N, CA, C and O atoms as a Tinker XYZ file with bonds, in Angstrom:
   336  protein
     1  N    150.305000  161.062000  252.686000    73     2
     2  CA   150.605000  162.300000  251.916000    64     1     3
     3  C    150.802000  162.246000  250.757000    63     2     4     5
     4  O    150.400000  163.271000  250.207000    81     3
     5  N    151.409000  161.256000  249.819000    73     3     6
     6  CA   151.851000  161.104000  248.817000    64     5     7
     7  C    150.557000  161.239000  248.272000    63     6     8     9
     8  O    149.996000  162.268000  247.897000    81     7
     9  N    150.046000  159.770000  248.273000    73     7    10
    10  CA   148.623000  159.190000  247.967000    64     9    11
    11  C    147.586000  160.469000  247.544000    63    10    12    13
    12  O    146.973000  160.627000  246.488000    81    11
    13  N    147.625000  161.557000  249.093000    73    11    14
    14  CA   146.347000  162.361000  248.914000    64    13    15
    15  C    146.504000  163.262000  247.564000    63    14    16    17
    16  O    145.634000  163.663000  246.791000    81    15
    17  N    148.006000  163.453000  247.551000    73    15    18
    18  CA   148.765000  164.731000  246.642000    64    17    19
    19  C    148.293000  163.651000  245.058000    63    18    20    21
    20  O    147.853000  164.220000  244.059000    81    19
    21  N    148.451000  162.358000  245.091000    73    19    22
    22  CA   148.052000  161.911000  243.719000    64    21    23
    23  C    146.765000  161.527000  243.177000    63    22    24    25
    24  O    146.446000  161.340000  242.003000    81    23
    25  N    145.811000  161.411000  244.662000    73    23    26
    26  CA   144.510000  161.464000  243.831000    64    25    27
    27  C    144.176000  162.895000  243.208000    63    26    28    29
    28  O    143.747000  162.984000  242.058000    81    27
    29  N    144.397000  164.028000  244.031000    73    27    30
    30  CA   144.342000  165.033000  244.147000    64    29    31
    31  C    144.942000  165.997000  242.652000    63    30    32    33
    32  O    144.803000  167.190000  242.380000    81    31
    33  N    145.690000  164.782000  241.842000    73    31    34
    34  CA   146.733000  165.823000  240.885000    64    33    35
    35  C    145.969000  165.145000  239.448000    63    34    36    37
    36  O    145.619000  164.046000  239.018000    81    35
    37  N    145.975000  166.536000  239.055000    73    35    38
    38  CA   145.682000  166.290000  237.666000    64    37    39
    39  C    146.358000  165.942000  236.438000    63    38    40    41
    40  O    145.954000  165.431000  235.393000    81    39
    41  N    147.908000  166.497000  236.971000    73    39    42
    42  CA   148.722000  165.598000  235.754000    64    41    43
    43  C    150.153000  165.194000  237.109000    63    42    44    45
    44  O    150.572000  166.225000  237.634000    81    43
    45  N    150.611000  164.301000  237.459000    73    43    46
    46  CA   151.521000  163.266000  237.703000    64    45    47
    47  C    153.059000  163.577000  236.957000    63    46    48    49
    48  O    152.989000  163.285000  235.763000    81    47
    49  N    154.147000  163.987000  237.272000    73    47    50
    50  CA   155.432000  163.949000  236.749000    64    49    51
    51  C    156.556000  163.823000  237.823000    63    50    52    53
    52  O    156.631000  164.261000  238.971000    81    51
    53  N    157.761000  162.761000  236.742000    73    51    54
    54  CA   158.609000  162.557000  237.650000    64    53    55
    55  C    159.711000  163.767000  237.135000    63    54    56    57
    56  O    159.248000  164.360000  236.161000    81    55
    57  N    160.854000  164.200000  237.491000    73    55    58
    58  CA   161.695000  164.514000  237.084000    64    57    59
    59  C    162.920000  164.315000  236.301000    63    58    60    61
    60  O    163.801000  165.075000  235.898000    81    59
    61  N    162.677000  162.923000  236.204000    73    59    62
    62  CA   163.400000  162.060000  235.184000    64    61    63
    63  C    162.728000  160.518000  234.773000    63    62    64    65
    64  O    161.828000  160.012000  235.442000    81    63
    65  N    163.379000  159.817000  233.456000    73    63    66
    66  CA   162.490000  159.204000  233.163000    64    65    67
    67  C    162.848000  157.743000  234.368000    63    66    68    69
    68  O    161.989000  156.907000  234.649000    81    67
    69  N    163.895000  157.734000  234.779000    73    67    70
    70  CA   163.893000  157.031000  235.691000    64    69    71
    71  C    162.806000  157.058000  236.731000    63    70    72    73
    72  O    162.029000  156.143000  237.002000    81    71
    73  N    162.890000  158.474000  237.368000    73    71    74
    74  CA   161.810000  158.756000  238.860000    64    73    75
    75  C    160.619000  158.346000  238.239000    63    74    76    77
    76  O    159.885000  157.671000  238.961000    81    75
    77  N    160.164000  158.606000  236.916000    73    75    78
    78  CA   158.965000  157.978000  237.051000    64    77    79
    79  C    158.551000  156.844000  236.521000    63    78    80    81
    80  O    157.370000  156.498000  236.535000    81    79
    81  N    159.583000  156.110000  235.961000    73    79    82
    82  CA   159.572000  154.558000  236.168000    64    81    83
    83  C    159.478000  154.047000  237.769000    63    82    84    85
    84  O    158.489000  153.474000  238.226000    81    83
    85  N    160.515000  154.316000  238.422000    73    83    86
    86  CA   160.567000  153.899000  240.041000    64    85    87
    87  C    159.003000  154.682000  240.706000    63    86    88    89
    88  O    158.240000  153.731000  240.878000    81    87
    89  N    158.556000  155.492000  240.963000    73    87    90
    90  CA   157.294000  156.327000  240.767000    64    89    91
    91  C    155.683000  155.487000  240.807000    63    90    92    93
    92  O    154.728000  155.354000  241.571000    81    91
    93  N    156.304000  154.887000  238.916000    73    91    94
    94  CA   154.822000  154.561000  238.709000    64    93    95
    95  C    155.204000  153.184000  239.581000    63    94    96    97
    96  O    154.342000  152.939000  240.425000    81    95
    97  N    156.307000  152.244000  239.553000    73    95    98
    98  CA   155.911000  151.093000  240.238000    64    97    99
    99  C    155.541000  151.073000  241.958000    63    98   100   101
   100  O    154.796000  150.277000  242.530000    81    99
   101  N    156.415000  152.361000  242.638000    73    99   102
   102  CA   156.032000  152.254000  243.839000    64   101   103
   103  C    154.648000  152.618000  243.986000    63   102   104   105
   104  O    154.055000  152.174000  244.969000    81   103
   105  N    153.904000  153.516000  242.989000    73   103   106
   106  CA   152.306000  153.481000  243.378000    64   105   107
   107  C    151.114000  153.168000  241.682000    63   106   108   109
   108  O    150.458000  153.753000  240.821000    81   107
   109  N    151.457000  152.110000  242.060000    73   107   110
   110  CA   150.359000  151.372000  240.644000    64   109   111
   111  C    149.368000  151.830000  240.327000    63   110   112   113
   112  O    148.551000  151.949000  241.240000    81   111
   113  N    149.107000  152.119000  239.478000    73   111   114
   114  CA   147.547000  152.615000  239.092000    64   113   115
   115  C    147.621000  154.483000  238.699000    63   114   116   117
   116  O    146.627000  155.085000  238.294000    81   115
   117  N    148.697000  155.016000  238.876000    73   115   118
   118  CA   149.010000  156.069000  238.316000    64   117   119
   119  C    149.536000  156.235000  237.444000    63   118   120   121
   120  O    150.508000  155.548000  237.128000    81   119
   121  N    148.967000  157.460000  236.558000    73   119   122
   122  CA   149.785000  157.889000  235.015000    64   121   123
   123  C    151.078000  158.711000  235.940000    63   122   124   125
   124  O    150.788000  159.642000  236.692000    81   123
   125  N    152.632000  158.191000  235.755000    73   123   126
   126  CA   153.253000  159.282000  235.706000    64   125   127
   127  C    154.044000  159.366000  234.817000    63   126   128   129
   128  O    154.558000  158.335000  234.385000    81   127
   129  N    154.371000  160.614000  234.288000    73   127   130
   130  CA   155.103000  160.844000  233.372000    64   129   131
   131  C    156.392000  161.486000  233.607000    63   130   132   133
   132  O    156.407000  162.244000  234.577000    81   131
   133  N    157.663000  161.342000  232.837000    73   131   134
   134  CA   158.706000  161.965000  232.494000    64   133   135
   135  C    159.014000  163.318000  231.997000    63   134   136   137
   136  O    158.855000  163.418000  230.780000    81   135
   137  N    159.402000  164.361000  232.583000    73   135   138
   138  CA   160.083000  165.533000  231.882000    64   137   139
   139  C    161.614000  165.499000  232.429000    63   138   140   141
   140  O    162.254000  164.896000  233.290000    81   139
   141  N    161.816000  166.414000  231.514000    73   139   142
   142  CA   163.146000  166.186000  231.214000    64   141   143
   143  C    163.644000  167.718000  232.527000    63   142   144   145
   144  O    162.930000  168.720000  232.570000    81   143
   145  N    164.890000  167.584000  233.424000    73   143   146
   146  CA   164.987000  167.898000  234.566000    64   145   147
   147  C    165.325000  169.816000  233.990000    63   146   148   149
   148  O    166.231000  169.867000  233.158000    81   147
   149  N    164.802000  171.000000  234.300000    73   147   150
   150  CA   164.665000  172.394000  234.171000    64   149   151
   151  C    164.055000  172.725000  233.061000    63   150   152   153
   152  O    164.178000  173.908000  232.744000    81   151
   153  N    163.328000  171.939000  232.252000    73   151   154
   154  CA   162.960000  172.906000  231.156000    64   153   155
   155  C    161.207000  172.651000  230.836000    63   154   156   157
   156  O    160.698000  171.687000  230.265000    81   155
   157  N    160.641000  173.661000  231.320000    73   155   158
   158  CA   159.259000  174.097000  231.122000    64   157   159
   159  C    158.809000  174.468000  229.818000    63   158   160   161
   160  O    159.186000  175.582000  229.455000    81   159
   161  N    158.434000  174.127000  229.397000    73   159   162
   162  CA   157.868000  174.033000  227.825000    64   161   163
   163  C    157.629000  175.183000  227.626000    63   162   164   165
   164  O    158.456000  175.864000  227.021000    81   163
   165  N    156.318000  175.782000  228.118000    73   163   166
   166  CA   155.560000  177.220000  227.878000    64   165   167
   167  C    156.471000  178.429000  227.652000    63   166   168   169
   168  O    156.242000  179.381000  226.906000    81   167
   169  N    157.781000  178.185000  228.597000    73   167   170
   170  CA   158.824000  179.393000  228.567000    64   169   171
   171  C    160.223000  179.129000  227.526000    63   170   172   173
   172  O    160.876000  179.985000  226.929000    81   171
   173  N    160.406000  177.708000  227.546000    73   171   174
   174  CA   161.349000  177.295000  226.879000    64   173   175
   175  C    160.950000  177.757000  225.087000    63   174   176   177
   176  O    161.854000  178.256000  224.417000    81   175
   177  N    159.914000  177.587000  224.620000    73   175   178
   178  CA   159.858000  177.676000  223.261000    64   177   179
   179  C    159.055000  179.557000  223.494000    63   178   180   181
   180  O    158.521000  180.201000  224.397000    81   179
   181  N    159.464000  179.763000  221.937000    73   179   182
   182  CA   159.379000  180.850000  221.107000    64   181   183
   183  C    157.652000  180.935000  221.088000    63   182   184   185
   184  O    156.958000  179.942000  220.868000    81   183
   185  N    157.152000  182.172000  221.333000    73   183   186
   186  CA   156.002000  182.225000  220.726000    64   185   187
   187  C    155.410000  181.444000  219.831000    63   186   188   189
   188  O    154.718000  180.430000  219.923000    81   187
   189  N    156.017000  182.443000  218.466000    73   187   190
   190  CA   156.074000  181.375000  217.608000    64   189   191
   191  C    155.764000  180.393000  217.294000    63   190   192   193
   192  O    154.814000  180.190000  216.537000    81   191
   193  N    156.935000  178.979000  218.104000    73   191   194
   194  CA   156.664000  177.665000  217.999000    64   193   195
   195  C    155.823000  177.239000  219.090000    63   194   196   197
   196  O    155.702000  176.043000  219.352000    81   195
   197  N    155.329000  177.997000  219.638000    73   195   198
   198  CA   154.036000  177.427000  220.607000    64   197   199
   199  C    152.889000  177.418000  219.580000    63   198   200   201
   200  O    152.281000  176.368000  219.371000    81   199
   201  N    152.595000  178.484000  218.974000    73   199   202
   202  CA   151.367000  178.400000  218.394000    64   201   203
   203  C    151.561000  177.319000  217.074000    63   202   204   205
   204  O    150.569000  176.676000  216.728000    81   203
   205  N    152.806000  177.139000  216.373000    73   203   206
   206  CA   153.117000  175.920000  215.854000    64   205   207
   207  C    152.417000  174.705000  216.206000    63   206   208   209
   208  O    151.515000  174.043000  215.693000    81   207
   209  N    153.304000  174.611000  217.508000    73   207   210
   210  CA   153.187000  173.302000  218.401000    64   209   211
   211  C    151.832000  172.636000  218.551000    63   210   212   213
   212  O    151.542000  171.445000  218.443000    81   211
   213  N    150.840000  174.005000  218.908000    73   211   214
   214  CA   149.804000  174.104000  219.484000    64   213   215
   215  C    148.435000  173.165000  218.313000    63   214   216   217
   216  O    147.469000  172.426000  218.505000    81   215
   217  N    149.100000  173.749000  217.190000    73   215   218
   218  CA   148.508000  173.686000  215.904000    64   217   219
   219  C    148.637000  172.152000  215.422000    63   218   220   221
   220  O    147.665000  171.486000  215.067000    81   219
   221  N    149.987000  171.673000  215.457000    73   219   222
   222  CA   150.072000  170.282000  214.571000    64   221   223
   223  C    150.071000  168.964000  215.819000    63   222   224   225
   224  O    149.691000  167.813000  215.603000    81   223
   225  N    150.640000  169.536000  217.235000    73   223   226
   226  CA   151.458000  168.504000  218.506000    64   225   227
   227  C    150.316000  169.045000  219.570000    63   226   228   229
   228  O    150.661000  169.892000  220.394000    81   227
   229  N    148.529000  168.404000  219.548000    73   227   230
   230  CA   148.306000  169.133000  220.395000    64   229   231
   231  C    149.143000  168.777000  221.903000    63   230   232   233
   232  O    150.120000  168.034000  221.803000    81   231
   233  N    148.833000  169.209000  223.053000    73   231   234
   234  CA   149.275000  168.672000  224.532000    64   233   235
   235  C    150.484000  168.549000  224.519000    63   234   236   237
   236  O    150.913000  167.800000  225.396000    81   235
   237  N    151.577000  169.217000  223.533000    73   235   238
   238  CA   152.972000  169.120000  223.876000    64   237   239
   239  C    153.723000  169.936000  225.193000    63   238   240   241
   240  O    154.767000  169.594000  225.748000    81   239
   241  N    153.009000  170.915000  225.458000    73   239   242
   242  CA   153.302000  171.993000  226.371000    64   241   243
   243  C    152.847000  170.877000  227.800000    63   242   244   245
   244  O    153.089000  171.419000  228.878000    81   243
   245  N    152.376000  169.762000  227.892000    73   243   246
   246  CA   152.225000  169.221000  229.041000    64   245   247
   247  C    152.877000  167.842000  229.122000    63   246   248   249
   248  O    152.900000  167.228000  230.189000    81   247
   249  N    153.607000  167.171000  227.575000    73   247   250
   250  CA   154.119000  166.031000  227.320000    64   249   251
   251  C    154.958000  166.282000  225.928000    63   250   252   253
   252  O    154.861000  165.728000  224.834000    81   251
   253  N    155.820000  167.333000  226.393000    73   251   254
   254  CA   156.837000  167.405000  225.824000    64   253   255
   255  C    157.567000  165.921000  224.954000    63   254   256   257
   256  O    158.227000  166.060000  223.923000    81   255
   257  N    157.420000  165.176000  225.303000    73   255   258
   258  CA   158.113000  163.724000  224.651000    64   257   259
   259  C    157.073000  164.092000  223.045000    63   258   260   261
   260  O    157.691000  163.658000  222.073000    81   259
   261  N    156.413000  164.417000  222.847000    73   259   262
   262  CA   155.304000  164.785000  221.969000    64   261   263
   263  C    156.232000  165.486000  220.497000    63   262   264   265
   264  O    156.327000  165.153000  219.316000    81   263
   265  N    156.735000  166.473000  221.244000    73   263   266
   266  CA   157.990000  167.148000  220.710000    64   265   267
   267  C    158.607000  166.204000  219.488000    63   266   268   269
   268  O    158.723000  166.729000  218.381000    81   267
   269  N    159.050000  164.665000  219.692000    73   267   270
   270  CA   159.532000  163.986000  218.899000    64   269   271
   271  C    158.987000  164.211000  217.041000    63   270   272   273
   272  O    159.437000  164.302000  215.899000    81   271
   273  N    157.742000  164.208000  217.822000    73   271   274
   274  CA   156.104000  163.921000  216.133000    64   273   275
   275  C    156.910000  165.057000  215.311000    63   274   276   277
   276  O    157.131000  164.830000  214.122000    81   275
   277  N    157.388000  166.345000  215.919000    73   275   278
   278  CA   157.457000  167.179000  214.571000    64   277   279
   279  C    157.995000  167.473000  213.478000    63   278   280   281
   280  O    157.742000  168.387000  212.693000    81   279
   281  N    159.193000  166.196000  213.433000    73   279   282
   282  CA   159.657000  166.123000  212.181000    64   281   283
   283  C    158.450000  165.416000  211.384000    63   282   284   285
   284  O    158.583000  165.403000  210.160000    81   283
   285  N    157.625000  164.997000  211.763000    73   283   286
   286  CA   157.033000  164.336000  210.592000    64   285   287
   287  C    155.627000  165.084000  210.341000    63   286   288   289
   288  O    154.994000  164.844000  209.313000    81   287
   289  N    155.152000  165.999000  211.309000    73   287   290
   290  CA   153.843000  166.424000  211.767000    64   289   291
   291  C    154.070000  168.018000  210.829000    63   290   292   293
   292  O    153.141000  168.378000  210.106000    81   291
   293  N    155.109000  168.723000  210.906000    73   291   294
   294  CA   155.233000  170.049000  210.622000    64   293   295
   295  C    156.397000  170.212000  209.526000    63   294   296   297
   296  O    157.549000  169.779000  209.495000    81   295
   297  N    155.666000  170.985000  208.662000    73   295   298
   298  CA   156.379000  171.266000  206.972000    64   297   299
   299  C    157.777000  171.920000  207.678000    63   298   300   301
   300  O    157.749000  172.508000  208.759000    81   299
   301  N    159.054000  171.703000  206.840000    73   299   302
   302  CA   160.212000  172.279000  206.659000    64   301   303
   303  C    159.787000  173.916000  206.243000    63   302   304   305
   304  O    160.516000  174.873000  206.500000    81   303
   305  N    158.944000  173.979000  205.803000    73   303   306
   306  CA   158.645000  175.455000  205.376000    64   305   307
   307  C    157.809000  176.562000  206.477000    63   306   308   309
   308  O    157.594000  177.774000  206.464000    81   307
   309  N    157.559000  175.706000  207.185000    73   307   310
   310  CA   156.433000  175.931000  208.082000    64   309   311
   311  C    157.495000  176.362000  209.434000    63   310   312   313
   312  O    157.567000  177.537000  209.795000    81   311
   313  N    158.123000  175.500000  209.968000    73   311   314
   314  CA   159.502000  175.573000  210.712000    64   313   315
   315  C    159.970000  177.007000  210.907000    63   314   316   317
   316  O    160.029000  177.677000  211.938000    81   315
   317  N    160.450000  177.459000  209.010000    73   315   318
   318  CA   161.323000  178.127000  208.557000    64   317   319
   319  C    160.662000  179.680000  208.927000    63   318   320   321
   320  O    161.341000  180.614000  209.355000    81   319
   321  N    159.220000  179.732000  208.666000    73   319   322
   322  CA   158.633000  180.793000  208.879000    64   321   323
   323  C    158.420000  180.877000  210.209000    63   322   324   325
   324  O    158.338000  182.015000  210.671000    81   323
   325  N    158.280000  179.713000  211.135000    73   323   326
   326  CA   158.537000  180.690000  212.447000    64   325   327
   327  C    159.455000  180.728000  213.060000    63   326   328   329
   328  O    159.391000  181.237000  214.179000    81   327
   329  N    160.778000  180.157000  212.525000    73   327   330
   330  CA   161.928000  180.508000  212.758000    64   329   331
   331  C    162.308000  182.080000  212.659000    63   330   332   333
   332  O    162.933000  182.709000  213.513000    81   331
   333  N    161.865000  182.517000  211.597000    73   331   334
   334  CA   162.098000  184.051000  211.139000    64   333   335
   335  C    161.493000  184.788000  211.705000    63   334   336
   336  O    161.583000  185.989000  211.447000    81   335
């Protein structure tokens, strides 16, 4: 059943970095991404920040790790504007 689910899934994630690593070893050939437990990016981020992230960091909602690039990609002024 796991292989069926993996083959039919568009996106595969583990609930923690270690879970993703172990799953990748158990099922080679599949790209398993790690997500932080309990965080759903689309409901976690305010609408203003979601728009900002969509503009500067495409794919952030499926790969939250990309948000580590925010510091390089988004100006302080844009962050302040979204915050206000």
